[in-house]
MARVOLUM-262913 format. One record per atom (N, C-alpha, C): residue number from 1; x, y, z; atom name. Coordinates in steps of 0.2 Angstrom, whole numbers. Atoms other than C-alpha are relative to their C-alpha. Example, Ala and Ser with C-alpha at 12.3 -4.5 7.8 and 13.67 -1.06 7.14 Angstrom:
BEGIN
+-----+-------+-------+-------+------+
:   n :    c1 :    c2 :    c3 : atom :
+-----+-------+-------+-------+------+
:   1 :     4 :    -6 :     0 :    N :
:   1 :    62 :   -22 :    39 :   CA :
:   1 :     4 :     6 :     0 :    C :
:   2 :    -4 :    -6 :    -1 :    N :
:   2 :    68 :    -5 :    36 :   CA :
:   2 :    -4 :     5 :     3 :    C :
+-----+-------+-------+-------+------+
END
This chain:
BEGIN
+-----+-------+-------+-------+------+
:   n :    c1 :    c2 :    c3 : atom :
+-----+-------+-------+-------+------+
:   1 :     3 :     5 :    -1 :    N :
:   1 :   637 :   431 :    -7 :   CA :
:   1 :    -3 :     0 :     7 :    C :
:   2 :     4 :     0 :    -6 :    N :
:   2 :   623 :   430 :     6 :   CA :
:   2 :    -1 :    -7 :     3 :    C :
:   3 :     0 :     6 :    -4 :    N :
:   3 :   622 :   417 :    19 :   CA :
:   3 :    -9 :    -2 :     3 :    C :
:   4 :     7 :     0 :    -3 :    N :
:   4 :   604 :   410 :    22 :   CA :
:   4 :     0 :    -2 :     8 :    C :
:   5 :     1 :     0 :    -7 :    N :
:   5 :   596 :   409 :    40 :   CA :
:   5 :     2 :    -8 :     2 :    C :
:   6 :     0 :     7 :    -2 :    N :
:   6 :   597 :   389 :    40 :   CA :
:   6 :     8 :    -1 :     0 :    C :
:   7 :    -6 :     2 :     0 :    N :
:   7 :   615 :   389 :    35 :   CA :
:   7 :     4 :     3 :     5 :    C :
:   8 :    -3 :    -2 :    -5 :    N :
:   8 :   620 :   400 :    49 :   CA :
:   8 :    -1 :    -4 :     6 :    C :
:   9 :     2 :     5 :    -7 :    N :
:   9 :   611 :   388 :    62 :   CA :
:   9 :     4 :    -5 :    -1 :    C :
:  10 :    -4 :     5 :     1 :    N :
:  10 :   621 :   374 :    54 :   CA :
:  10 :     7 :     3 :     2 :    C :
:  11 :    -7 :    -2 :    -1 :    N :
:  11 :   638 :   384 :    56 :   CA :
:  11 :     0 :     1 :     8 :    C :
:  12 :     0 :    -1 :    -7 :    N :
:  12 :   633 :   388 :    74 :   CA :
:  12 :     0 :    -7 :     4 :    C :
:  13 :     0 :     7 :    -3 :    N :
:  13 :   629 :   370 :    78 :   CA :
:  13 :     7 :    -4 :     0 :    C :
:  14 :    -7 :     4 :     1 :    N :
:  14 :   645 :   363 :    70 :   CA :
:  14 :     5 :     3 :     4 :    C :
:  15 :    -4 :    -3 :    -4 :    N :
:  15 :   654 :   377 :    80 :   CA :
:  15 :     0 :    -2 :     7 :    C :
:  16 :     2 :     2 :    -7 :    N :
:  16 :   646 :   372 :    96 :   CA :
:  16 :     3 :    -7 :     2 :    C :
:  17 :    -2 :     7 :    -1 :    N :
:  17 :   649 :   354 :    94 :   CA :
:  17 :     9 :     0 :     0 :    C :
:  18 :    -8 :     0 :     0 :    N :
:  18 :   669 :   357 :    90 :   CA :
:  18 :     2 :     4 :     7 :    C :
:  19 :    -2 :    -2 :    -6 :    N :
:  19 :   669 :   368 :   106 :   CA :
:  19 :    -1 :    -4 :     5 :    C :
:  20 :     1 :     6 :    -5 :    N :
:  20 :   662 :   354 :   116 :   CA :
:  20 :     4 :    -6 :     1 :    C :
:  21 :    -6 :     4 :     2 :    N :
:  21 :   674 :   342 :   109 :   CA :
:  21 :     5 :     1 :     2 :    C :
:  22 :    -6 :    -2 :    -2 :    N :
:  22 :   688 :   352 :   112 :   CA :
:  22 :     0 :     0 :     8 :    C :
:  23 :    -1 :     0 :    -9 :    N :
:  23 :   684 :   355 :   132 :   CA :
:  23 :    -1 :    -6 :     2 :    C :
:  24 :     0 :     7 :    -3 :    N :
:  24 :   680 :   337 :   133 :   CA :
:  24 :     6 :    -3 :     0 :    C :
:  25 :    -7 :     3 :     0 :    N :
:  25 :   697 :   332 :   126 :   CA :
:  25 :     5 :     3 :     6 :    C :
:  26 :    -5 :    -3 :    -4 :    N :
:  26 :   706 :   345 :   137 :   CA :
:  26 :    -1 :    -3 :     9 :    C :
:  27 :     2 :     3 :    -6 :    N :
:  27 :   695 :   338 :   153 :   CA :
:  27 :     5 :    -7 :     0 :    C :
:  28 :    -3 :     7 :     1 :    N :
:  28 :   701 :   320 :   147 :   CA :
:  28 :     8 :     0 :     2 :    C :
:  29 :    -7 :    -2 :     0 :    N :
:  29 :   719 :   327 :   146 :   CA :
:  29 :     2 :     1 :     7 :    C :
:  30 :    -2 :    -2 :    -7 :    N :
:  30 :   720 :   334 :   164 :   CA :
:  30 :    -1 :    -5 :     4 :    C :
:  31 :     2 :     6 :    -4 :    N :
:  31 :   711 :   319 :   171 :   CA :
:  31 :     6 :    -6 :     0 :    C :
:  32 :    -5 :     4 :     2 :    N :
:  32 :   726 :   308 :   164 :   CA :
:  32 :     7 :     2 :     2 :    C :
:  33 :    -8 :    -3 :    -2 :    N :
:  33 :   741 :   319 :   169 :   CA :
:  33 :     2 :    -3 :     6 :    C :
:  34 :    -2 :     4 :    -6 :    N :
:  34 :   751 :   311 :   183 :   CA :
:  34 :    -1 :     4 :     7 :    C :
:  35 :     3 :    -4 :    -6 :    N :
:  35 :   747 :   325 :   196 :   CA :
:  35 :    -6 :     4 :    -1 :    C :
:  36 :     6 :    -3 :     1 :    N :
:  36 :   731 :   330 :   190 :   CA :
:  36 :    -3 :     4 :     5 :    C :
:  37 :     4 :    -5 :    -5 :    N :
:  37 :   723 :   345 :   200 :   CA :
:  37 :    -7 :    -3 :     1 :    C :
:  38 :     7 :     2 :    -1 :    N :
:  38 :   706 :   337 :   196 :   CA :
:  38 :    -1 :    -6 :     4 :    C :
:  39 :     1 :     6 :    -4 :    N :
:  39 :   710 :   320 :   203 :   CA :
:  39 :    -1 :     2 :     7 :    C :
:  40 :     1 :     0 :    -7 :    N :
:  40 :   705 :   318 :   222 :   CA :
:  40 :     8 :     0 :     2 :    C :
:  41 :    -7 :    -1 :    -4 :    N :
:  41 :   722 :   323 :   232 :   CA :
:  41 :    -1 :    -5 :     6 :    C :
:  42 :    -1 :     3 :    -7 :    N :
:  42 :   727 :   314 :   248 :   CA :
:  42 :    -5 :     4 :     5 :    C :
:  43 :     5 :    -5 :    -5 :    N :
:  43 :   713 :   321 :   261 :   CA :
:  43 :     5 :     2 :     6 :    C :
:  44 :    -5 :    -2 :    -5 :    N :
:  44 :   722 :   331 :   274 :   CA :
:  44 :    -4 :     3 :     7 :    C :
:  45 :     2 :    -1 :    -6 :    N :
:  45 :   718 :   332 :   292 :   CA :
:  45 :     3 :     8 :     3 :    C :
:  46 :    -3 :    -6 :    -2 :    N :
:  46 :   721 :   351 :   297 :   CA :
:  46 :     2 :     1 :     8 :    C :
:  47 :    -2 :     0 :    -8 :    N :
:  47 :   722 :   346 :   316 :   CA :
:  47 :     6 :    -4 :     1 :    C :
:  48 :    -5 :     4 :    -1 :    N :
:  48 :   739 :   342 :   319 :   CA :
:  48 :     2 :     0 :     7 :    C :
:  49 :    -2 :    -1 :    -7 :    N :
:  49 :   743 :   337 :   336 :   CA :
:  49 :     7 :     0 :     1 :    C :
:  50 :    -6 :    -1 :    -1 :    N :
:  50 :   759 :   340 :   344 :   CA :
:  50 :     3 :    -7 :     2 :    C :
:  51 :    -3 :     7 :    -2 :    N :
:  51 :   773 :   326 :   345 :   CA :
:  51 :     6 :     1 :    -1 :    C :
:  52 :    -7 :    -1 :     2 :    N :
:  52 :   791 :   325 :   346 :   CA :
:  52 :     2 :    -1 :    -6 :    C :
:  53 :    -2 :     3 :     7 :    N :
:  53 :   792 :   316 :   329 :   CA :
:  53 :    -1 :     7 :    -5 :    C :
:  54 :     0 :    -6 :     5 :    N :
:  54 :   786 :   333 :   321 :   CA :
:  54 :     6 :     5 :     0 :    C :
:  55 :    -7 :    -4 :    -2 :    N :
:  55 :   802 :   342 :   328 :   CA :
:  55 :     5 :    -4 :    -5 :    C :
:  56 :    -5 :     4 :     2 :    N :
:  56 :   812 :   327 :   321 :   CA :
:  56 :    -1 :     1 :    -8 :    C :
:  57 :     1 :    -1 :     6 :    N :
:  57 :   803 :   328 :   304 :   CA :
:  57 :     2 :     7 :    -4 :    C :
:  58 :    -2 :    -6 :     2 :    N :
:  58 :   805 :   347 :   302 :   CA :
:  58 :     8 :     1 :     0 :    C :
:  59 :    -7 :    -1 :     1 :    N :
:  59 :   823 :   346 :   306 :   CA :
:  59 :     3 :    -5 :    -7 :    C :
:  60 :    -2 :     3 :     7 :    N :
:  60 :   826 :   334 :   291 :   CA :
:  60 :    -3 :     2 :    -6 :    C :
:  61 :     2 :    -4 :     7 :    N :
:  61 :   818 :   346 :   279 :   CA :
:  61 :    -8 :    -2 :    -1 :    C :
:  62 :     6 :     1 :     2 :    N :
:  62 :   800 :   340 :   280 :   CA :
:  62 :    -5 :     5 :     3 :    C :
:  63 :     6 :    -5 :    -3 :    N :
:  63 :   784 :   351 :   283 :   CA :
:  63 :    -6 :    -6 :     1 :    C :
:  64 :     7 :     2 :    -2 :    N :
:  64 :   770 :   342 :   292 :   CA :
:  64 :    -6 :     4 :    -1 :    C :
:  65 :     5 :    -4 :     2 :    N :
:  65 :   754 :   347 :   283 :   CA :
:  65 :    -7 :    -3 :     2 :    C :
:  66 :     6 :     2 :    -1 :    N :
:  66 :   741 :   336 :   289 :   CA :
:  66 :     1 :    -5 :     7 :    C :
:  67 :     0 :     3 :    -5 :    N :
:  67 :   737 :   327 :   305 :   CA :
:  67 :    -3 :    -8 :    -1 :    C :
:  68 :     2 :     7 :     1 :    N :
:  68 :   730 :   309 :   309 :   CA :
:  68 :    -6 :    -2 :    -3 :    C :
:  69 :     6 :     2 :     5 :    N :
:  69 :   719 :   301 :   296 :   CA :
:  69 :    -1 :    -8 :     2 :    C :
:  70 :     4 :     6 :    -2 :    N :
:  70 :   708 :   286 :   299 :   CA :
:  70 :    -2 :    -3 :    -7 :    C :
:  71 :     3 :     4 :     6 :    N :
:  71 :   705 :   275 :   283 :   CA :
:  71 :    -4 :    -6 :     1 :    C :
:  72 :     4 :     6 :    -2 :    N :
:  72 :   690 :   264 :   285 :   CA :
:  72 :     0 :    -4 :    -5 :    C :
:  73 :    -1 :     6 :     5 :    N :
:  73 :   691 :   248 :   276 :   CA :
:  73 :    -7 :    -5 :     2 :    C :
:  74 :     6 :     5 :     0 :    N :
:  74 :   675 :   236 :   272 :   CA :
:  74 :     2 :    -7 :    -5 :    C :
:  75 :     0 :     5 :     5 :    N :
:  75 :   677 :   219 :   266 :   CA :
:  75 :    -7 :    -4 :     0 :    C :
:  76 :     6 :     4 :     0 :    N :
:  76 :   662 :   207 :   261 :   CA :
:  76 :     4 :    -7 :    -1 :    C :
:  77 :    -2 :     7 :     0 :    N :
:  77 :   666 :   189 :   265 :   CA :
:  77 :    -5 :    -5 :     0 :    C :
:  78 :     5 :     4 :     0 :    N :
:  78 :   654 :   176 :   260 :   CA :
:  78 :    -7 :     4 :     1 :    C :
:  79 :     6 :    -3 :    -3 :    N :
:  79 :   640 :   188 :   262 :   CA :
:  79 :     0 :     4 :     6 :    C :
:  80 :    -2 :    -4 :    -6 :    N :
:  80 :   646 :   195 :   279 :   CA :
:  80 :     4 :     6 :    -1 :    C :
:  81 :    -5 :    -6 :     0 :    N :
:  81 :   653 :   212 :   281 :   CA :
:  81 :     4 :     0 :     6 :    C :
:  82 :    -7 :    -1 :    -5 :    N :
:  82 :   670 :   215 :   290 :   CA :
:  82 :     2 :     7 :    -1 :    C :
:  83 :    -3 :    -7 :     0 :    N :
:  83 :   677 :   231 :   295 :   CA :
:  83 :     6 :     0 :     4 :    C :
:  84 :    -6 :    -1 :    -4 :    N :
:  84 :   693 :   237 :   300 :   CA :
:  84 :     3 :     8 :    -2 :    C :
:  85 :    -2 :    -7 :     2 :    N :
:  85 :   703 :   253 :   297 :   CA :
:  85 :     8 :    -1 :     0 :    C :
:  86 :    -7 :    -1 :    -1 :    N :
:  86 :   721 :   259 :   294 :   CA :
:  86 :     1 :     7 :     3 :    C :
:  87 :    -1 :    -7 :    -2 :    N :
:  87 :   729 :   274 :   302 :   CA :
:  87 :     6 :     3 :    -3 :    C :
:  88 :    -6 :    -4 :     3 :    N :
:  88 :   741 :   287 :   295 :   CA :
:  88 :     1 :     5 :     5 :    C :
:  89 :    -2 :    -6 :    -6 :    N :
:  89 :   750 :   298 :   309 :   CA :
:  89 :    -1 :     7 :    -2 :    C :
:  90 :     0 :    -7 :     4 :    N :
:  90 :   754 :   313 :   297 :   CA :
:  90 :     1 :    -1 :    -7 :    C :
:  91 :    -2 :     0 :     5 :    N :
:  91 :   756 :   318 :   281 :   CA :
:  91 :     4 :     6 :     0 :    C :
:  92 :    -6 :    -4 :     0 :    N :
:  92 :   772 :   327 :   277 :   CA :
:  92 :     2 :     2 :    -8 :    C :
:  93 :    -2 :    -2 :     8 :    N :
:  93 :   779 :   336 :   261 :   CA :
:  93 :     8 :     2 :     1 :    C :
:  94 :    -6 :    -3 :    -1 :    N :
:  94 :   797 :   341 :   257 :   CA :
:  94 :     1 :     3 :    -6 :    C :
:  95 :     1 :    -4 :     6 :    N :
:  95 :   794 :   348 :   240 :   CA :
:  95 :    -6 :     2 :    -3 :    C :
:  96 :     7 :    -1 :     3 :    N :
:  96 :   780 :   355 :   230 :   CA :
:  96 :    -1 :    -7 :    -4 :    C :
:  97 :     2 :     6 :     2 :    N :
:  97 :   770 :   339 :   225 :   CA :
:  97 :     3 :    -6 :     2 :    C :
:  98 :    -3 :     6 :    -2 :    N :
:  98 :   779 :   327 :   235 :   CA :
:  98 :    -3 :    -1 :     7 :    C :
:  99 :     4 :     0 :    -7 :    N :
:  99 :   768 :   321 :   249 :   CA :
:  99 :     2 :    -7 :     3 :    C :
: 100 :    -2 :     6 :    -3 :    N :
: 100 :   774 :   306 :   261 :   CA :
: 100 :    -6 :    -1 :     6 :    C :
: 101 :     5 :     3 :    -6 :    N :
: 101 :   762 :   296 :   273 :   CA :
: 101 :     5 :    -1 :     6 :    C :
: 102 :    -4 :     0 :    -6 :    N :
: 102 :   770 :   297 :   290 :   CA :
: 102 :    -4 :    -4 :     4 :    C :
: 103 :     2 :     6 :    -5 :    N :
: 103 :   769 :   280 :   301 :   CA :
: 103 :     6 :     1 :     7 :    C :
: 104 :    -4 :     0 :    -7 :    N :
: 104 :   775 :   282 :   319 :   CA :
: 104 :     1 :    -7 :     3 :    C :
: 105 :     0 :     7 :    -2 :    N :
: 105 :   783 :   266 :   327 :   CA :
: 105 :    -4 :     0 :     6 :    C :
: 106 :     3 :     2 :    -7 :    N :
: 106 :   774 :   258 :   340 :   CA :
: 106 :     3 :    -6 :     5 :    C :
: 107 :    -3 :     5 :    -4 :    N :
: 107 :   780 :   248 :   355 :   CA :
: 107 :    -3 :    -8 :    -2 :    C :
: 108 :     3 :     8 :     2 :    N :
: 108 :   768 :   232 :   351 :   CA :
: 108 :    -1 :    -1 :    -8 :    C :
: 109 :     1 :     1 :     6 :    N :
: 109 :   768 :   234 :   333 :   CA :
: 109 :     6 :     3 :    -4 :    C :
: 110 :    -6 :    -1 :     3 :    N :
: 110 :   787 :   234 :   327 :   CA :
: 110 :     0 :    -1 :    -8 :    C :
: 111 :    -1 :     1 :     5 :    N :
: 111 :   792 :   235 :   310 :   CA :
: 111 :     6 :    -3 :    -3 :    C :
: 112 :    -5 :     5 :     2 :    N :
: 112 :   804 :   222 :   303 :   CA :
: 112 :     3 :     2 :    -6 :    C :
: 113 :    -1 :    -1 :     7 :    N :
: 113 :   815 :   229 :   288 :   CA :
: 113 :     3 :    -5 :    -4 :    C :
: 114 :    -1 :     6 :     4 :    N :
: 114 :   813 :   214 :   278 :   CA :
: 114 :    -5 :     1 :    -7 :    C :
: 115 :     5 :    -1 :     6 :    N :
: 115 :   804 :   213 :   260 :   CA :
: 115 :    -6 :    -2 :     2 :    C :
: 116 :     6 :     3 :    -1 :    N :
: 116 :   790 :   203 :   267 :   CA :
: 116 :    -5 :     4 :     6 :    C :
: 117 :     3 :    -3 :    -5 :    N :
: 117 :   787 :   213 :   282 :   CA :
: 117 :    -1 :     7 :    -2 :    C :
: 118 :     2 :    -6 :     3 :    N :
: 118 :   787 :   230 :   273 :   CA :
: 118 :    -6 :    -1 :    -4 :    C :
: 119 :     6 :     0 :     4 :    N :
: 119 :   775 :   223 :   260 :   CA :
: 119 :    -6 :    -1 :     4 :    C :
: 120 :     6 :     1 :    -4 :    N :
: 120 :   763 :   216 :   273 :   CA :
: 120 :    -2 :     6 :     4 :    C :
: 121 :     2 :    -6 :    -5 :    N :
: 121 :   764 :   233 :   284 :   CA :
: 121 :    -1 :     6 :    -4 :    C :
: 122 :    -1 :    -7 :     3 :    N :
: 122 :   766 :   247 :   271 :   CA :
: 122 :    -3 :     0 :    -6 :    C :
: 123 :     3 :     1 :     6 :    N :
: 123 :   759 :   240 :   254 :   CA :
: 123 :    -7 :     4 :     0 :    C :
: 124 :     6 :    -2 :     0 :    N :
: 124 :   741 :   244 :   259 :   CA :
: 124 :     0 :     7 :    -1 :    C :
: 125 :     0 :    -7 :     1 :    N :
: 125 :   745 :   262 :   261 :   CA :
: 125 :     2 :     3 :    -7 :    C :
: 126 :    -3 :    -3 :     7 :    N :
: 126 :   755 :   264 :   245 :   CA :
: 126 :    -5 :    -2 :    -6 :    C :
: 127 :     4 :     1 :     6 :    N :
: 127 :   741 :   256 :   235 :   CA :
: 127 :    -6 :     4 :     1 :    C :
: 128 :     6 :    -5 :    -1 :    N :
: 128 :   728 :   266 :   243 :   CA :
: 128 :     1 :     8 :    -4 :    C :
: 129 :    -2 :    -7 :     2 :    N :
: 129 :   737 :   282 :   239 :   CA :
: 129 :     7 :     0 :    -5 :    C :
: 130 :    -5 :     2 :     5 :    N :
: 130 :   748 :   277 :   224 :   CA :
: 130 :     5 :     8 :    -2 :    C :
: 131 :    -4 :    -5 :     2 :    N :
: 131 :   752 :   296 :   220 :   CA :
: 131 :     4 :     3 :     4 :    C :
: 132 :    -5 :    -3 :    -5 :    N :
: 132 :   761 :   299 :   236 :   CA :
: 132 :     7 :    -3 :    -1 :    C :
: 133 :    -7 :     1 :     0 :    N :
: 133 :   780 :   299 :   237 :   CA :
: 133 :     4 :    -5 :     3 :    C :
: 134 :    -3 :     6 :    -4 :    N :
: 134 :   782 :   286 :   249 :   CA :
: 134 :    -2 :     0 :     7 :    C :
: 135 :     2 :    -1 :    -6 :    N :
: 135 :   781 :   282 :   267 :   CA :
: 135 :     6 :     3 :     4 :    C :
: 136 :    -5 :    -2 :    -5 :    N :
: 136 :   790 :   290 :   281 :   CA :
: 136 :    -1 :    -4 :     6 :    C :
: 137 :     1 :     3 :    -7 :    N :
: 137 :   793 :   278 :   296 :   CA :
: 137 :     4 :     3 :     5 :    C :
: 138 :    -4 :    -4 :    -5 :    N :
: 138 :   798 :   287 :   311 :   CA :
: 138 :     0 :    -5 :     6 :    C :
: 139 :    -2 :     3 :    -7 :    N :
: 139 :   807 :   277 :   325 :   CA :
: 139 :     0 :     4 :     5 :    C :
: 140 :     2 :    -5 :    -6 :    N :
: 140 :   800 :   286 :   340 :   CA :
: 140 :     6 :    -1 :     6 :    C :
: 141 :    -4 :     2 :    -5 :    N :
: 141 :   813 :   277 :   350 :   CA :
: 141 :     8 :     2 :    -1 :    C :
: 142 :    -7 :    -2 :     2 :    N :
: 142 :   829 :   280 :   341 :   CA :
: 142 :     0 :     7 :    -3 :    C :
: 143 :     1 :    -7 :     4 :    N :
: 143 :   823 :   297 :   332 :   CA :
: 143 :     2 :    -2 :    -7 :    C :
: 144 :    -4 :     1 :     6 :    N :
: 144 :   828 :   289 :   315 :   CA :
: 144 :    -7 :     0 :    -5 :    C :
: 145 :     6 :     0 :     3 :    N :
: 145 :   816 :   293 :   301 :   CA :
: 145 :     4 :    -5 :    -7 :    C :
: 146 :    -1 :     3 :     6 :    N :
: 146 :   816 :   280 :   286 :   CA :
: 146 :    -5 :     1 :    -5 :    C :
: 147 :     5 :    -2 :     5 :    N :
: 147 :   810 :   285 :   269 :   CA :
: 147 :    -1 :    -6 :    -4 :    C :
: 148 :     2 :     8 :     2 :    N :
: 148 :   802 :   270 :   261 :   CA :
: 148 :    -4 :     1 :    -7 :    C :
: 149 :     4 :     0 :     7 :    N :
: 149 :   797 :   270 :   242 :   CA :
: 149 :    -1 :    -7 :    -3 :    C :
: 150 :     2 :     6 :     4 :    N :
: 150 :   789 :   257 :   232 :   CA :
: 150 :     2 :     0 :    -6 :    C :
: 151 :    -4 :     2 :     7 :    N :
: 151 :   799 :   249 :   218 :   CA :
: 151 :    -3 :    -6 :    -3 :    C :
: 152 :     1 :     7 :     4 :    N :
: 152 :   797 :   235 :   205 :   CA :
: 152 :     5 :    -4 :    -1 :    C :
: 153 :    -6 :     6 :     1 :    N :
: 153 :   807 :   220 :   206 :   CA :
: 153 :     0 :    -2 :    -8 :    C :
: 154 :     0 :     3 :     7 :    N :
: 154 :   813 :   216 :   188 :   CA :
: 154 :     0 :    -8 :     0 :    C :
: 155 :     0 :     7 :    -1 :    N :
: 155 :   813 :   197 :   194 :   CA :
: 155 :     6 :    -3 :    -1 :    C :
: 156 :    -8 :     2 :     2 :    N :
: 156 :   832 :   196 :   192 :   CA :
: 156 :     2 :    -2 :     8 :    C :
: 157 :    -3 :     1 :    -5 :    N :
: 157 :   835 :   196 :   211 :   CA :
: 157 :    -2 :    -7 :     3 :    C :
: 158 :     1 :     7 :    -1 :    N :
: 158 :   836 :   179 :   220 :   CA :
: 158 :    -2 :     0 :     7 :    C :
+-----+-------+-------+-------+------+
END
């Protein structure tokens, strides 16, 4: 049986369409995977300034992989632009694919360990980088590291 030239062209077009569809579906699947390598990762500042908290983090098994980050924020209120920023002191890792935002304590900006204080202070960081494993709050006075993860309340607490 002999195949005509137009039949070959139709078969090539169908094959091309199937190949494009398969590549597109693989791309979509990779985008939706939890720790996708295609999604934007946490930006890392390769400049890591020396600080005693780095030794403390390393002694606790963390590896500091990024330095200070400045996260610029912009708000539009009734047509007027307002600007602010958040700071992350370091980015640390404990295992592969586990990234923590490191916040150092400040004398003028202490963190109370209450639900509302944690929400007000740390929730913006966890919402901006939802794929991070949590926040490491380093008390520079007492040399204590607090690992803080965001959880979801089931509504049963009083």
